[in-house]
N, C-alpha and C positions, 0 to 999 in steps of 0.2 A: 847711647835715648838720640836721638835723630835732633838736629840742629833746632830744628820746627818746635817739637816737643819741648823740648830743652828752654828757649824760648819765653813757652804760653805760662809750661810753669812755674818759672824761676819769674816771669812778670809780675804771675798773679802772686805769687809768694811775697817777691823783694816791696811791690805794691802795696801787700798788707799792711808789712812792717812802716812804708813813708808813710802809708795813713795814719801809724800809731803817734806817727813821732807828732802829730797834732797836740796829740797829748799835754806838750810840751809850753803851747799856748793858749794859757788858761780863759780867753777871752771865747775859745769856739769852743772846749770843752762837751757842753749840750750838743752840738752836732759830729760828735764823734763817730757815729755809725753811718750818716749820710757821710763824712770825710776819707771814712776806711773804705768804706763801698768804692768810693768815685776811685780813691787811689789805686784800689787792688784792680778795677778796670781800665785806668789807665795803664798800667802796668803791665797787665789782661794784654789790651790793644796795641800797648810796644813791644811784648814778648812775641807777639805773632808777626809783625814785620820785620823785626830784628833776626826771628827765628829764620824765615824765610829768604832775607837777603845773606844770612851765614851760611843757606844752602850753598848759594850762585857765589859768593866772594871768599876767597881763600886767605884769606891776611888781617890775621890779627890785629893790629894798628888801626887800617879801616874799617873792622869789626869794631870797637871801642867807638872811631868817631861814628861814623854812622847809626850806634846804639846813644851815643850822647846826641845826635841831631834827629830820632827819631822821638826821645824821648823828650827833647826839649819844645819841640813841634806839640807833642800828643798834650804838655803838662802846662804850656803857652796862655789857653783860653780859659783853664782852670786859678793859674797864676793872675788873670789879669780882673778878674772878678771882685767884686762888692762883695761885701758880708752882708748882708743886709740888716741885724743884729746889728753891728756896730759902726758898718761904716766904714772899717777899717779894707783895706786892701793888704794883704798874708805873701805877697810878689814872692820874695829871697824865702820865704817859709816853706812856700810851694816846690817854688823851682829847682833850688841844689841839692835838696833831696830827691825828687824826680827827675833830677840828669843824674845822679850819681847810681839810679837804680836803673838809668837806659847804658850809663857805659858800665856795670858789672854785668848786665845781662850782656852787653855784647861784647865782653871779653870772658863769658864764661862760652855763651854760644859758640865761639870760634874756638878754644881751648880745650875745651870740653864734650861740645857734641858733635856729634858720628856724620858724617855726611855719607849721603847717598851717594854710592856707585852709580856709573851708567851704565845702563844698559846696555 
């Protein structure tokens, strides 16, 4: 599977599971559908960027670092939002799984993705 396609698919799937971790925060369980949809979208966007960068860069450590940076940048606006229902921010509860998704996608695209050969 090509690196961009692997990044897109894995980002979306892991983003879904990232959103499902909200179940462990009882105050936000009523918003699970929105949280899961947002996390899937974040994973998809991060996966697109990570996959296309992985197509150009062929370095496992750099792939993981880029995945981590992209995921942090994509996740940060969501982590800074205040929950209107509770007035709380869930910065680390959002940032840690989001960053982990980016690092995993960065690793997987470099390790398992197939790089296109120059024509």
